[in-house]
N, C-alpha and C positions, 0 to 999 in steps of 0.2 A: 443526670445519669441515663435516664430513659432515652433522651435524644441521641446520646452517643451509641447506645445499643441499636437504635433504629437506623442510624447512619451506617454503622458497621454491617448490619444485615443487608441494607440496600447495596452496599459495595461488594459483599461476599457472595450473596445469592446468585447474581449473574455469572460470576466466575465459576462457582460450583456447578451451576446448571449447564454451562457450556464447556465443562472440563474436557480437555483433550482436543477440543475443536477450535479453541480461541487462542490466537497468537498475538502477542503484544511486543513491540520492539521499536527500533529506530531505522531510519533510512538516511543514507548520506549521498548527496547528489543534488539534483535539481527537481524538486525542492528537498531540503534537509529538514528532518523533523521526526514525528512519531508515526509508527506504522501499526495497523491493526488488520488482522485477517481472521475470518470465521469460515471454517470448513463446513460447507453444506453437505458434501458427500465426498467420495474418493475422487470424483471427477469435476467438482465445482466448488467455488469459494467466493466469498465477498471480501473485498479489500478496501480499506480506507486509509487515507494519509492526511496529516495536518502538519504543514511545514512552512518554511521560510525560504524564499529565493533570494540569492545574492547577485544574480546576473539579470540583465535586461530591465533594470529598475527593481528595487527591493519590493517584495510583496509577500503577502500571506496566501498560501495555497491550501485548499481543501479539495480532496479528490475522493472519488468512490468508483470502484470497478467491480464488474462481475468477471470472474476468471474461470475459463474452461481449462481444466487440468488434463494433461496427458501422462498419467503415471506409467512408467515404463521400467523394464528391467534391462540393464546393460550387462552384457557378459564380457568379462575381460579375457585376455589371451590365455590366462592361467585357468580359465574355466569357472572362476568365481563370479557371482552376480552382485550387481549394485542396484538395489531396488528403491533407494531413497532419492533419486534424481527425478524431478518432475518439471518438464517444460509446460508453459501455459500461454494462452492468448487471453487478452483482456479487452473489455469494452466498458466505457463509463463516461464520467463527466468530471469537469474541473471548474471550481470557482476560485478566482484569483483577485485579490484586492491589491492593487498596485499603486505605489506612491509615485507621482509625477513631480520630480523636484524642479524641473524647468518651469512648468506652469504653476507650481505651488498648488497643485490640485490632486485629488485622489480619484481613481476610477476603478471599476470592477470589470472583470473579464469572465465570460461564461463560455466554456468550450466542451468539445467532445474528444475523448481519448480512445485510441485504438492502438494496441501494441501487444507486447508480450515479454516473456522472460523465462527464467527457470529458477527452481528452488532446490536446494540440497538439504535434506534433513539428517541430523545426527541426534539421536535420542529425542529430547524435547526441544531442541534448537533447530531453527531453520535459517539458512543463509540464502539470500536471493539476489539476483541481478536482473534488472529490467530496463527496457527502452520503450518509451511510449510517445509517439507523435500526437500532437494536440492541435485541433483546429478550433480556434476561437470563433464564436458566432456573435458575441456581444462584447464590446460596443461596435466592432467591425470584424470582418473576416480576416483572420491572420493565422499564421502557422507558427508553432513552437514545438520544441522537443524536450521531453522530460525523461529522466532515468536516474538510476542510482543503485547502490549496493546497500542491502539491508540485512538486519538480523532480527529474528523473532524468537520469543520464548513461548512455547505452547503450554497452557495451563491444563 
């Protein structure tokens, strides 16, 4: 019984501590998987993804980005304002474990991500679209393009 209480506290305490600033959801695209975003301030956030790629050789992706946010207010022709639309630029890294079916071998790729996107927030939900070019540095220099449509729920 005590172990269950301890595990429950370990899982709940971080969510309560970061309440309102932590978003958890999914991203559909390249890669498809889980998305996590932690708001550092109104103009910055940390983003992480764990997913699976179905193109260019199946592989597991782990990414992490620092996002600089540009919160803005858009005024419509009717004079109303939309303040929940936030463009951003991101810089970070990617680790990709790729299966090579031809050589029956596995390899890992390590790269730098620089890109951007935008997020639209409705209540506690965020919908985002991003496009991020990636330059792999390991095992060799190579270019890739990632992006997707994602949904976040903010605790």
